C-alpha positions in Angstrom: 0.0 0.0 0.0 2.7 2.5 1.0 4.7 1.6 -2.2 1.7 2.5 -4.4 1.3 5.9 -2.6 4.9 6.7 -3.1 4.8 5.5 -6.7 1.7 7.6 -7.4 3.4 10.6 -5.8 6.5 10.1 -7.9 4.4 10.1 -11.0 2.6 13.2 -9.7 6.0 15.0 -9.7 6.9 13.5 -13.1 3.6 14.6 -14.6 4.0 18.1 -13.1 7.5 18.4 -14.7 6.3 17.1 -18.0 3.3 19.5 -18.0 5.7 22.4 -17.4 8.0 21.2 -20.2 5.1 20.9 -22.6 3.8 24.3 -21.7 7.2 25.9 -22.1 8.0 24.1 -25.3 4.7 24.7 -27.1 3.1 27.8 -25.5 0.9 28.5 -28.6 -1.1 25.3 -28.0 -2.7 26.5 -24.8 -3.8 24.7 -21.6 -6.7 22.7 -23.3 -4.1 20.8 -25.3 -1.2 20.7 -22.8 -3.1 18.5 -20.4 -4.2 15.8 -22.8 -0.7 15.7 -24.3 0.8 15.3 -20.8 -1.7 12.7 -19.8 -1.2 10.6 -22.9 2.6 10.8 -22.9 3.2 10.1 -19.2 0.5 7.4 -19.1 2.3 5.7 -22.0 5.6 6.0 -20.3 4.2 4.6 -17.0 2.7 1.6 -18.9 6.1 1.0 -20.6 7.8 1.1 -17.2 5.4 -1.3 -15.7 5.7 -3.6 -18.7 9.6 -3.5 -18.6 9.6 -4.4 -14.9 7.2 -7.3 -15.8 9.5 -8.5 -18.6 12.9 -8.0 -16.9 12.0 -9.5 -13.5 9.5 -12.2 -14.7 6.9 -11.0 -12.3 3.1 -10.7 -13.0 2.0 -7.6 -14.7 1.0 -5.1 -12.0 -1.9 -3.1 -13.3 -2.6 -1.7 -9.9 0.9 -0.1 -10.0 0.0 1.5 -13.3 -3.3 2.7 -11.9 -1.4 4.4 -9.0 0.8 6.1 -11.6 -2.3 7.2 -13.5 -3.8 8.7 -10.4 -0.7 10.7 -9.7 -0.6 11.9 -13.3 -4.3 12.9 -13.2 -3.7 14.9 -10.0 -0.8 16.6 -11.8 -3.2 17.6 -14.6 -5.7 19.0 -12.1 -3.1 20.7 -9.9 -2.9 24.0 -11.9 -6.5 24.6 -10.9 -5.7 24.2 -7.2 -2.5 26.3 -6.9 -2.4 30.1 -6.7 -2.4 31.7 -10.2 1.0 33.3 -9.7 2.6 29.9 -9.2 0.8 28.4 -12.2 1.8 31.3 -14.5 5.5 30.8 -13.5 5.2 26.9 -13.6 3.6 26.9 -17.1 5.5 30.0 -18.4 2.2 31.7 -19.3 3.7 35.2 -19.5 6.0 33.9 -22.3 3.0 32.4 -24.2 1.1 35.7 -24.0 4.1 37.8 -24.9 4.8 35.7 -28.0 1.3 36.5 -29.5 
């Protein structure tokens, strides 16, 4: 149980970093496209990681571990709505995206 919580938190941090990278790399796309792109890419990487552990260690495929990762990733996608707007603007480089227009 504790492992899955830590695993989910790790993927929350990973998802937050990926969301920031996507927002800074493609500011013209906007938030409605940043989140799905982050969700799809990090969920795919989480599934790849779970599958590689399955193959390399010859253990049963742990879908509950992947679901813990998905929960962390989903919380990272929702997080910009929960944090103060000044933090979110800095995190997602929103000043840069509005200046570029």
